[in-house]
KEKE-3310 file (N, C-alpha, C; in steps of 0.2 Angstrom, whole numbers, plus 5000, padded with zeros to 4 digits):
npx = (5035:5050:5062:5066:5059:5048:5052:5052:5039:5033:5038:5033:5021:5020:5025:5014:5003:4989:4981:4990:4992:5003:5004:5005:5016:5013:5001:5009:5016:5005:5001:4994:5003:5007:5005:5008:4997:4990:5001:5008:5019:5014:5002:4996:4982:4978:4991:4996:4986:4987:5000:5002:5004:4997:4992:4985:4969:4968:4962:4970:4973:4960:4957:4964:4959:4947:4949:4954:4942:4933:4938:4936:4923:4920:4926:4927:4915:4910:4914:4917:4913:4918:4922:4932:4932:4940:4946:4961:4970:4984:5002:5006:5008:4995:4989:4972:4961:4963:4958:4956:4954:4950:4952:4941:4942:4933:4929:4919:4916:4899:4884:4888:4889:4895:4902:4906:4917:4933:4946:4959:4971:4975:4986:4991:4999:4991:4992:5002:5020:5020:5027:5037:5048:5048:5039:5026:5029:5028:5030:5031:5038:5033:5018:5014:5014:5015:5000:4996:5000:4992:4979:4980:4983:4968:4961:4967:4963:4950:4941:4944:4939:4926:4924:4929:4920:4906:4895:4891:4901:4913:4907:4911:4906:4905:4908:4902:4901:4908:4922:4929:4929:4935:4938:4944:4952:4956:4966:4968:4977:4974:4985:4997:5011:5018:5019:5025:5043:5052:5052:5037:5027:5013:5012:5007:5004:4990:4977:4979:4978:4968:4959:4960:4958:4946:4941:4945:4935:4923:4912:4908:4892:4887:4888:4895:4909:4920:4928:4927:4930:4943:4949:4945:4955:4966:4979:4989:4995:5007:5012:5026:5037:5040:5047:5058:5075:5083:5079:5079:5072:5067:5064:5053:5043:5043:5031:5024:5035:5033:5024:5033:5042:5034:5033:5047:5049:5040:5047:5060:5056:5047:5060:5066:5058:5058:5051:5052:5055:5064:5076:5091:5095:5083:5075:5067:5074:5080:5094:5099:5095:5103:5113:5121:5111:5103:5097:5094:5078:5071:5080:5081:5077:5081:5082:5076:5061:5065:5077:5074:5073:5075:5072:5059:5050:5043:5027:5011:5009:5009:5001:4991:4999:5002:4987:4987:4985:4992:5006:5015:5027:5031:5042:5055:5070:5087:5093:5104:5108:5095:5092:5080:5077:5085:5079:5070:5058:5063:5062:5066:5058:5047:5038:5046:5058:5053:5058:5055:5052:5054:5042:5033:5037:5034:5020:5017:5022:5015:5001:5003:5006:4993:4985:4989:4988:4972:4967:4967:4971:4968:4959:4960)
npy = (4992:4983:4991:4985:4974:4985:4991:4977:4975:4986:4984:4973:4977:4986:4979:4970:4973:4971:4956:4943:4929:4918:4913:4893:4886:4879:4888:4900:4896:4894:4908:4920:4929:4945:4945:4946:4951:4956:4966:4972:4984:4991:4984:4982:4975:4981:4989:4997:5005:5015:5021:5035:5054:5061:5071:5083:5087:5088:5081:5069:5065:5061:5051:5041:5040:5034:5024:5016:5016:5009:4996:4991:4992:4986:4971:4968:4968:4968:4976:4994:5006:5023:5041:5055:5071:5086:5105:5115:5128:5129:5133:5144:5156:5164:5153:5144:5137:5121:5105:5091:5074:5059:5042:5027:5011:4996:4983:4973:4963:4954:4958:4966:4981:4995:5004:4997:4988:4984:4989:4985:4995:4999:5010:5021:5034:5041:5053:5062:5069:5087:5098:5112:5108:5096:5089:5080:5069:5053:5045:5031:5022:5030:5034:5024:5009:5004:5006:4998:4986:4988:4985:4975:4966:4964:4959:4948:4941:4942:4932:4925:4930:4931:4918:4915:4924:4917:4908:4894:4891:4879:4870:4876:4881:4897:4911:4927:4935:4941:4946:4955:4959:4962:4970:4976:4990:5000:5013:5027:5039:5056:5070:5069:5073:5089:5105:5119:5124:5123:5117:5121:5125:5115:5111:5097:5081:5084:5077:5068:5072:5081:5070:5062:5072:5074:5058:5060:5068:5065:5057:5041:5032:5031:5021:5013:5000:5008:5024:5033:5032:5033:5029:5014:5010:4996:4993:5004:5003:5010:5012:5014:5021:5010:4996:4997:4990:4980:4986:4996:4995:5003:5001:5013:5015:5011:5007:4997:4988:4975:4970:4974:4967:4954:4956:4954:4940:4935:4938:4933:4918:4917:4917:4909:4895:4898:4908:4921:4931:4940:4935:4930:4916:4911:4900:4908:4919:4933:4938:4949:4950:4941:4948:4958:4959:4962:4958:4955:4964:4970:4977:4981:4970:4960:4970:4977:4985:4994:5000:5005:5020:5032:5045:5049:5047:5063:5057:5050:5044:5052:5064:5055:5045:5056:5057:5046:5036:5018:5014:5008:5011:5008:5010:5013:5018:5025:5022:5029:5040:5044:5045:5043:5029:5029:5034:5044:5057:5062:5058:5046:5040:5031:5016:5011:5010:5003:4987:4974:4959:4964:4970:4960:4953:4961:4962:4951:4947:4957:4951:4940:4946:4953:4943:4936:4944:4947:4935:4923:4910:4895:4898:4904)
npz = (5192:5186:5178:5166:5162:5160:5150:5141:5140:5134:5122:5116:5115:5107:5095:5091:5084:5076:5073:5065:5054:5045:5030:5022:5016:5007:5001:4999:4988:4980:4974:4965:4952:4947:4928:4911:4903:4913:4918:4909:4901:4890:4885:4895:4906:4919:4923:4912:4907:4917:4916:4912:4912:4926:4932:4946:4942:4929:4912:4912:4923:4927:4917:4924:4935:4933:4926:4935:4945:4935:4935:4947:4947:4937:4938:4950:4959:4972:4980:4987:4981:4984:4983:4989:4989:4989:4988:4983:4986:4978:4976:4965:4957:4952:4948:4947:4959:4963:4961:4972:4972:4981:4981:4988:4991:4995:5005:5017:5029:5028:5035:5047:5055:5049:5059:5065:5063:5060:5051:5038:5030:5015:5004:4991:4980:4967:4959:4947:4947:4946:4935:4925:4919:4916:4907:4902:4912:4919:4931:4936:4945:4953:4956:4950:4947:4963:4964:4954:4961:4972:4963:4958:4970:4975:4967:4968:4981:4981:4980:4988:5002:4999:5001:5013:5019:5018:5025:5021:5013:5009:5018:5031:5046:5050:5061:5059:5066:5077:5089:5084:5070:5054:5040:5023:5015:5004:4997:4987:4984:4978:4974:4981:4977:4976:4971:4970:4967:4976:4993:5002:5016:5019:5005:4994:4999:4998:4998:5007:5018:5020:5021:5030:5040:5038:5043:5054:5064:5059:5067:5072:5077:5096:5103:5095:5092:5087:5089:5076:5058:5054:5068:5066:5058:5058:5054:5043:5029:5018:5003:4991:4977:4972:4961:4957:4952:4966:4978:4995:5009:5022:5040:5050:5060:5077:5082:5073:5070:5072:5060:5048:5051:5049:5034:5030:5034:5027:5014:5014:5015:5003:4994:4997:4994:4981:4975:4971:4956:4955:4962:4961:4960:4955:4943:4934:4933:4926:4914:4918:4930:4938:4939:4950:4960:4977:4992:5008:5006:5017:5027:5040:5047:5058:5066:5083:5088:5098:5092:5080:5073:5066:5054:5046:5031:5021:5017:5011:5020:5034:5040:5044:5053:5061:5070:5077:5071:5066:5057:5044:5032:5018:5009:4995:5000:5000:5019:5024:5016:5012:4998:4985:4973:4957:4945:4953:4950:4937:4919:4916:4928:4921:4910:4904:4912:4921:4932:4927:4934:4949:4952:4949:4961:4970:4971:4973:4985:4993:4994:5000:5012:5015:5015:5027:5034:5036:5039:5029:5026:5021:5011:4999)
capx = (5038:5055:5063:5068:5053:5042:5053:5050:5032:5030:5041:5028:5013:5022:5024:5009:4997:4984:4981:4993:4992:5008:5002:5008:5022:5008:4999:5013:5014:4996:4998:4996:5008:5005:5005:5008:4992:4989:5005:5011:5019:5010:4995:4994:4975:4980:4997:4997:4981:4991:5006:5003:5003:4991:4994:4979:4963:4969:4962:4975:4969:4952:4957:4966:4952:4942:4953:4954:4933:4929:4941:4933:4915:4917:4928:4925:4909:4906:4920:4913:4920:4919:4925:4933:4934:4943:4949:4965:4975:4990:5008:5009:5005:4991:4985:4967:4960:4964:4953:4956:4949:4954:4948:4942:4936:4932:4925:4919:4911:4894:4880:4888:4886:4903:4905:4910:4922:4939:4950:4967:4972:4983:4986:4998:4995:4990:4994:5009:5023:5019:5036:5036:5056:5047:5033:5026:5032:5025:5029:5030:5038:5030:5017:5009:5016:5012:4992:4993:5001:4985:4974:4983:4981:4963:4959:4970:4958:4942:4936:4947:4935:4919:4922:4929:4914:4900:4895:4891:4907:4918:4904:4913:4903:4908:4906:4903:4897:4918:4922:4935:4928:4940:4938:4948:4953:4964:4965:4972:4977:4976:4987:5004:5017:5020:5016:5031:5048:5053:5049:5035:5022:5006:5014:5008:4999:4984:4974:4979:4978:4959:4955:4963:4955:4940:4939:4943:4930:4915:4912:4903:4886:4888:4889:4900:4915:4927:4925:4928:4934:4950:4950:4943:4961:4971:4983:4989:5002:5009:5015:5026:5042:5042:5049:5065:5078:5085:5075:5081:5068:5069:5059:5054:5040:5042:5024:5024:5041:5031:5023:5039:5046:5030:5035:5052:5051:5038:5052:5066:5052:5048:5065:5068:5055:5062:5044:5053:5058:5071:5082:5097:5095:5078:5076:5065:5078:5084:5102:5100:5090:5107:5120:5123:5105:5105:5094:5086:5074:5069:5085:5079:5072:5087:5082:5069:5057:5066:5082:5072:5075:5075:5068:5050:5050:5037:5023:5004:5006:5013:4993:4988:5003:4999:4983:4988:4985:4999:5007:5020:5028:5035:5045:5062:5073:5092:5093:5109:5109:5090:5091:5077:5079:5090:5074:5064:5057:5067:5059:5066:5054:5043:5036:5051:5063:5053:5061:5046:5053:5052:5036:5029:5037:5030:5012:5015:5023:5010:4995:5003:5007:4987:4981:4990:4984:4966:4966:4964:4975:4965:4952:4963)
capy = (4987:4985:4993:4980:4972:4989:4989:4972:4975:4991:4982:4969:4981:4990:4976:4968:4981:4967:4948:4941:4922:4919:4906:4889:4884:4876:4893:4904:4892:4895:4913:4923:4933:4947:4942:4951:4951:4961:4971:4972:4991:4994:4981:4976:4979:4985:4993:5003:5014:5018:5024:5042:5059:5063:5080:5083:5092:5087:5077:5063:5062:5059:5045:5034:5038:5031:5017:5013:5013:5006:4989:4987:4990:4978:4966:4967:4971:4967:4981:4999:5013:5029:5047:5061:5078:5092:5110:5120:5134:5129:5140:5144:5164:5165:5146:5142:5133:5114:5101:5084:5067:5051:5034:5022:5003:4994:4977:4972:4957:4955:4957:4970:4988:4997:5006:4988:4984:4988:4989:4984:4999:4999:5016:5022:5041:5040:5059:5061:5076:5092:5101:5113:5105:5088:5089:5073:5064:5049:5043:5025:5019:5035:5027:5019:5002:5004:5006:4991:4982:4985:4982:4966:4962:4965:4954:4940:4940:4942:4927:4921:4935:4928:4909:4916:4926:4914:4904:4888:4890:4873:4866:4880:4885:4902:4915:4933:4941:4938:4951:4959:4958:4965:4971:4979:4996:5002:5022:5029:5047:5061:5077:5068:5078:5096:5110:5123:5120:5124:5116:5124:5120:5114:5109:5092:5078:5087:5072:5063:5079:5081:5063:5062:5076:5071:5052:5059:5071:5061:5053:5035:5033:5033:5015:5009:4999:5012:5031:5037:5029:5036:5026:5010:5008:4993:4995:5008:5003:5014:5009:5022:5023:5004:4995:4998:4983:4981:4991:4994:4997:5003:5002:5018:5014:5006:5003:4992:4984:4967:4970:4975:4959:4948:4955:4954:4934:4934:4939:4925:4910:4918:4917:4902:4893:4900:4911:4929:4931:4944:4932:4927:4910:4909:4897:4913:4927:4936:4939:4956:4950:4938:4952:4961:4959:4963:4957:4956:4971:4975:4978:4980:4964:4960:4976:4976:4989:5000:5000:5009:5029:5032:5051:5046:5052:5065:5054:5052:5042:5059:5066:5048:5044:5061:5056:5041:5028:5014:5017:5005:5014:5003:5013:5011:5024:5022:5025:5029:5047:5049:5046:5039:5027:5034:5037:5046:5063:5062:5057:5040:5038:5029:5009:5006:5008:4999:4981:4969:4956:4966:4972:4955:4952:4965:4959:4941:4948:4961:4949:4935:4949:4954:4938:4934:4951:4943:4923:4918:4904:4888:4902:4903)
capz = (5187:5186:5171:5162:5163:5158:5141:5137:5139:5129:5115:5114:5114:5100:5087:5091:5083:5073:5070:5059:5053:5040:5026:5024:5010:4999:4998:4996:4981:4974:4975:4960:4952:4940:4921:4904:4902:4917:4921:4903:4901:4884:4883:4901:4909:4923:4923:4907:4908:4923:4916:4909:4916:4929:4936:4947:4940:4923:4910:4913:4931:4928:4914:4928:4942:4928:4925:4943:4949:4932:4935:4954:4946:4932:4940:4958:4962:4979:4984:4988:4978:4987:4979:4993:4984:4990:4984:4988:4982:4977:4978:4962:4957:4946:4947:4950:4965:4961:4964:4971:4972:4982:4979:4993:4987:5002:5006:5025:5031:5028:5041:5053:5055:5048:5064:5072:5059:5058:5041:5036:5024:5010:5001:4988:4976:4959:4955:4945:4947:4938:4932:4920:4917:4916:4904:4900:4918:4919:4938:4936:4952:4957:4960:4945:4948:4970:4963:4951:4964:4974:4961:4959:4979:4977:4962:4970:4988:4982:4979:4995:5004:4998:5004:5022:5024:5016:5030:5017:5009:5010:5024:5036:5050:5052:5065:5057:5074:5081:5093:5079:5063:5050:5035:5020:5012:4997:4996:4981:4985:4974:4977:4985:4976:4977:4965:4970:4964:4981:4998:5006:5023:5016:4998:4993:5005:4998:4999:5013:5024:5021:5020:5038:5045:5038:5045:5062:5065:5059:5072:5071:5084:5104:5104:5091:5094:5087:5088:5070:5054:5057:5074:5066:5056:5061:5050:5038:5024:5012:4996:4988:4975:4974:4954:4953:4955:4971:4981:5001:5013:5030:5046:5052:5064:5081:5084:5068:5066:5071:5056:5046:5051:5044:5027:5030:5034:5019:5008:5015:5014:4995:4990:5000:4991:4974:4970:4969:4950:4956:4967:4958:4959:4953:4937:4929:4932:4918:4915:4921:4939:4941:4941:4956:4965:4982:4995:5008:5005:5021:5029:5046:5050:5065:5072:5088:5090:5103:5089:5075:5077:5059:5051:5043:5025:5022:5013:5011:5030:5039:5042:5049:5058:5066:5072:5081:5067:5066:5048:5041:5026:5013:5003:4993:5002:5006:5026:5024:5013:5010:4992:4981:4967:4953:4943:4955:4948:4930:4915:4915:4929:4915:4911:4901:4916:4929:4933:4931:4939:4955:4952:4952:4965:4976:4968:4978:4993:4999:4993:5003:5019:5018:5019:5033:5042:5036:5039:5022:5025:5018:5009:4991)
cpx = (5045:5058:5064:5060:5046:5044:5050:5044:5029:5033:5034:5020:5016:5024:5019:5003:4991:4987:4984:4995:4996:5003:5006:5012:5018:5005:5002:5013:5011:4996:4998:5000:5007:5008:5008:5002:4988:4993:5010:5013:5016:5002:4991:4986:4975:4984:4996:4991:4984:4998:5006:5002:4997:4990:4985:4974:4964:4964:4963:4973:4964:4953:4958:4962:4947:4943:4953:4946:4932:4932:4938:4925:4913:4921:4928:4921:4904:4911:4915:4916:4915:4926:4924:4934:4936:4944:4955:4969:4982:4995:5012:5004:5001:4987:4979:4967:4963:4960:4957:4952:4953:4950:4948:4938:4938:4928:4924:4914:4905:4889:4882:4889:4894:4904:4909:4914:4929:4944:4957:4966:4977:4982:4992:4995:4996:4991:5001:5013:5021:5024:5036:5044:5054:5041:5033:5029:5026:5024:5026:5029:5033:5023:5011:5010:5014:5005:4990:4994:4995:4981:4974:4978:4971:4959:4960:4967:4953:4938:4938:4941:4927:4920:4924:4922:4907:4899:4893:4896:4912:4914:4906:4906:4905:4903:4906:4904:4905:4918:4926:4936:4933:4938:4946:4947:4957:4961:4971:4970:4977:4979:4995:5009:5015:5020:5024:5037:5053:5051:5045:5028:5016:5007:5014:5004:4992:4978:4972:4978:4972:4956:4956:4959:4947:4937:4938:4939:4923:4915:4906:4897:4888:4891:4893:4907:4921:4923:4922:4929:4941:4952:4949:4949:4964:4976:4987:4997:5000:5013:5019:5036:5044:5041:5055:5069:5080:5083:5076:5074:5068:5063:5058:5048:5039:5037:5021:5028:5039:5029:5027:5041:5041:5033:5042:5055:5045:5043:5056:5061:5050:5052:5068:5064:5054:5054:5044:5057:5064:5076:5085:5097:5089:5078:5073:5070:5080:5091:5104:5100:5098:5113:5118:5115:5107:5099:5097:5083:5075:5075:5086:5076:5075:5085:5078:5067:5060:5074:5078:5069:5077:5070:5064:5053:5042:5033:5014:5004:5007:5004:4989:4993:5002:4995:4982:4986:4994:4999:5015:5020:5033:5037:5052:5066:5080:5092:5098:5111:5103:5088:5086:5081:5080:5085:5070:5065:5062:5061:5060:5061:5047:5042:5042:5059:5062:5056:5053:5044:5051:5046:5032:5029:5033:5025:5012:5016:5016:5004:4997:5003:5001:4984:4982:4987:4974:4964:4964:4968:4966:4958:4954:4964)
cpy = (4987:4987:4992:4977:4976:4988:4984:4972:4979:4988:4975:4970:4985:4985:4971:4972:4976:4960:4947:4934:4921:4910:4901:4890:4884:4885:4897:4901:4894:4903:4917:4928:4938:4944:4945:4954:4958:4968:4972:4981:4996:4992:4977:4978:4983:4988:4999:5007:5018:5025:5031:5049:5059:5068:5080:5088:5091:5080:5069:5059:5060:5053:5041:5034:5036:5023:5013:5011:5009:4999:4986:4986:4985:4970:4962:4969:4973:4974:4987:5003:5021:5037:5052:5065:5083:5099:5115:5122:5130:5134:5141:5151:5161:5158:5146:5137:5124:5109:5094:5079:5061:5049:5030:5016:5000:4987:4975:4965:4959:4954:4960:4975:4990:5000:5000:4986:4987:4986:4990:4990:4999:5006:5017:5030:5039:5045:5058:5069:5081:5096:5103:5110:5098:5087:5081:5067:5058:5046:5036:5020:5023:5038:5025:5013:5001:5002:5000:4987:4980:4984:4972:4961:4961:4959:4946:4938:4939:4938:4922:4924:4932:4922:4910:4919:4923:4910:4896:4886:4883:4869:4870:4884:4891:4907:4921:4938:4941:4947:4958:4957:4963:4964:4973:4985:4997:5009:5024:5035:5052:5068:5076:5071:5086:5098:5115:5120:5122:5122:5121:5121:5122:5113:5101:5090:5083:5083:5069:5067:5080:5074:5060:5065:5073:5065:5054:5063:5070:5057:5047:5036:5032:5026:5010:5007:5003:5020:5033:5031:5029:5030:5016:5005:5004:4994:4999:5006:5007:5012:5015:5020:5015:5000:4993:4994:4985:4987:4990:4998:4997:5003:5008:5020:5009:5003:4997:4989:4978:4968:4970:4968:4953:4948:4954:4944:4933:4933:4935:4920:4913:4916:4909:4896:4894:4904:4917:4928:4935:4940:4929:4920:4906:4905:4902:4917:4927:4936:4944:4955:4945:4942:4957:4963:4959:4959:4955:4962:4975:4974:4978:4974:4961:4964:4973:4983:4996:5001:5006:5017:5033:5038:5047:5051:5054:5062:5055:5050:5047:5060:5061:5046:5051:5062:5050:5035:5025:5014:5012:5007:5010:5007:5013:5021:5022:5027:5029:5041:5049:5047:5040:5033:5032:5038:5043:5056:5065:5059:5050:5036:5035:5021:5005:5006:5004:4990:4977:4962:4958:4968:4966:4952:4954:4963:4953:4944:4951:4957:4945:4940:4951:4948:4937:4939:4948:4939:4922:4911:4897:4892:4904:4898)
cpz = (5185:5177:5165:5157:5159:5149:5136:5137:5135:5123:5112:5111:5106:5095:5087:5089:5079:5072:5065:5058:5046:5036:5027:5017:5005:4997:4997:4987:4975:4972:4969:4958:4947:4935:4916:4904:4906:4919:4915:4902:4898:4884:4890:4906:4914:4925:4917:4906:4912:4922:4910:4914:4919:4935:4939:4945:4933:4921:4910:4920:4929:4922:4918:4934:4938:4928:4932:4946:4940:4932:4941:4951:4941:4933:4948:4962:4968:4983:4983:4986:4982:4983:4986:4989:4989:4984:4987:4983:4980:4978:4973:4960:4951:4945:4951:4955:4962:4964:4966:4973:4975:4980:4985:4991:4994:5001:5013:5027:5031:5036:5049:5051:5053:5052:5068:5069:5060:5052:5042:5030:5023:5007:4995:4982:4971:4956:4952:4946:4942:4940:4928:4915:4914:4911:4900:4905:4916:4928:4938:4942:4959:4955:4956:4947:4958:4966:4958:4956:4968:4972:4959:4965:4979:4973:4966:4977:4987:4983:4986:5002:5004:5001:5012:5022:5022:5022:5028:5014:5014:5017:5029:5040:5053:5056:5065:5062:5079:5085:5089:5072:5057:5041:5030:5015:5009:4997:4992:4982:4979:4979:4981:4984:4977:4971:4965:4969:4969:4988:5000:5009:5015:5008:4997:4999:5003:4999:5004:5019:5026:5022:5028:5044:5044:5043:5054:5067:5063:5063:5070:5078:5092:5104:5102:5095:5090:5086:5082:5065:5054:5063:5072:5060:5059:5061:5044:5034:5018:5008:4991:4984:4973:4965:4953:4956:4961:4976:4989:5005:5022:5034:5050:5059:5069:5082:5078:5065:5066:5063:5048:5044:5048:5036:5026:5030:5028:5012:5009:5012:5007:4992:4991:4996:4983:4970:4969:4963:4952:4961:4959:4955:4959:4946:4932:4929:4926:4918:4920:4929:4941:4942:4947:4959:4972:4985:5003:5008:5009:5026:5036:5050:5055:5070:5077:5089:5092:5098:5084:5076:5069:5057:5047:5036:5024:5014:5015:5018:5036:5043:5045:5053:5066:5073:5074:5077:5066:5060:5050:5033:5023:5007:5001:4993:5006:5012:5027:5023:5012:5004:4989:4976:4962:4948:4945:4953:4942:4925:4912:4920:4925:4915:4909:4907:4924:4927:4933:4935:4946:4955:4953:4958:4971:4974:4973:4986:4998:4996:4999:5012:5020:5018:5023:5039:5040:5036:5036:5021:5023:5013:5000:4988)
residu = (MET:PRO:ALA:LEU:THR:LEU:ILE:ALA:ALA:LEU:CYS:PHE:LEU:LEU:THR:THR:THR:HIS:SER:TYR:THR:PRO:PHE:SER:ASN:GLU:THR:LEU:SER:SER:LEU:PRO:ARG:PRO:ASP:ASN:LYS:THR:PHE:ASN:ILE:HIS:THR:GLY:THR:ILE:LEU:ALA:PRO:LEU:LEU:HIS:PRO:ARG:ILE:PRO:GLY:THR:LEU:GLY:SER:LYS:ALA:VAL:ARG:GLN:HIS:ILE:THR:SER:PHE:PHE:ALA:THR:ASN:LEU:PRO:THR:TRP:ASN:ILE:GLU:TYR:GLN:THR:SER:THR:SER:GLN:ILE:PRO:ILE:ALA:GLY:SER:PRO:LYS:THR:HIS:PHE:THR:ASN:ILE:ILE:VAL:SER:ARG:ASP:PRO:PRO:GLY:ILE:GLU:PRO:HIS:ASN:ILE:SER:ARG:LEU:THR:LEU:ALA:ALA:HIS:TYR:ASP:SER:LEU:SER:ASP:PRO:GLU:LEU:GLN:GLY:PHE:ILE:GLY:ALA:ILE:ASP:SER:ALA:ALA:PRO:CYS:ALA:ILE:LEU:MET:HIS:LEU:ALA:GLN:SER:ILE:ASP:ALA:ALA:LEU:SER:ARG:LYS:TRP:ASP:PRO:ALA:SER:LYS:GLY:ARG:ASN:LEU:ASN:LEU:ASN:THR:THR:ASP:PRO:ILE:GLY:ILE:GLN:LEU:ILE:PHE:PHE:ASP:GLY:GLU:GLU:THR:PHE:ALA:PRO:THR:LEU:LEU:ALA:ASN:ASP:GLY:LEU:TYR:GLY:SER:ARG:VAL:LEU:ALA:ALA:GLN:TRP:THR:VAL:THR:ALA:TYR:PRO:GLU:PHE:ALA:THR:TYR:GLU:SER:ARG:LEU:ASP:ALA:ILE:THR:LEU:PHE:VAL:LEU:LEU:ASP:LEU:LEU:GLY:SER:ARG:ASN:PRO:THR:VAL:PRO:SER:PHE:TYR:PRO:VAL:THR:HIS:GLY:SER:TYR:GLN:HIS:LEU:ALA:ASP:LEU:GLU:ARG:ARG:LEU:ARG:GLU:LEU:ASP:LEU:LEU:ASN:SER:ASP:PRO:ASP:SER:ASP:SER:ALA:SER:GLU:ALA:ASP:ARG:GLU:GLU:VAL:GLN:TYR:PRO:TRP:PHE:ILE:ASP:ALA:ASP:LEU:THR:ALA:MET:ASP:ILE:SER:ARG:PRO:ILE:VAL:GLN:ASP:ASP:GLN:VAL:PRO:PHE:ALA:ALA:LEU:GLY:VAL:PRO:VAL:LEU:HIS:VAL:ILE:ASP:VAL:ASP:PRO:GLY:THR:GLY:ALA:PHE:PRO:ALA:VAL:TRP:HIS:THR:MET:ASN:ASP:ASP:GLY:ALA:HIS:LEU:ASP:MET:SER:THR:VAL:GLY:ASP:TRP:GLY:VAL:LEU:VAL:THR:ALA:PHE:VAL:GLY:GLY:CYS:LEU:GLY:LEU:GLU:GLY:TYR:LEU)
# end
């Protein structure tokens, strides 16, 4: 095969990791947006209970874990809730072993064995930084807001999944025995943050390292469609450091640049439809939003997969990417300097410093993307 043809074929394979059907403008206009009832930083039923210190092994961590699982058990009972626990020695002299608990919630099409289902996977970490100099640190962008966005997503698509997977719904004759059935799973990681004051090997990513290893060695039955639960992940989307104004989101992985471009296209379309409140041209934009707003957020949209050569950010996606899982890392970081949002790992990373227009826009954007991945056009 000629070199250019081979390169073109490789780029095609790198950018078509999963099926995607974009929403119509009409559907985009009807997507639910996080509101004051759920995302108010003081009283919001989803966001407010997350805005507390959540250091692994503490009562604060337990309370937030109970909030997440109670939300699904109470509001979304069709979703399956799992815990994956581990114990590790943190690199602090005299410290006892610390317990870490990942939360996995999932929903699969009915009537199909779990080992024959692929899963779109979205994740965020729910723990917060432990630092003696930052007593009471909240971690709103890092990563309470991303967790809230995932919870909003699940609530937004739940009824649509029921309609799609119910053969009698809307008189549709659906064949659930498709050759590529896809479900969804959301992972709330524990132990992403480091404990030592300086960077050390094997400090941080406690929950994600253990879960990735466990899922790759726990084999599915011999004649299953997928070899393991890790093998069944069609796309792993990690959200982190989201909630500050004017985010900058680079593309890190050539293999998922096509999915990155889907997100970029959704941002463009939502702005054209005046559906993003962080847009300075939006009727609902605040005066602060109208000042010095920068967009697009997805700065690498015009690049090709072969142009992507940025250093990756060490985050919960790393153990999964190392095992061959296609990863899309959605994180606010300056690609030139590597700098994170100004509030990162400071006491200003609290609810008061979240830009709620931006947080709400992320809720709409992520819902639209997942709806396209799961083929929910016509079911919302």
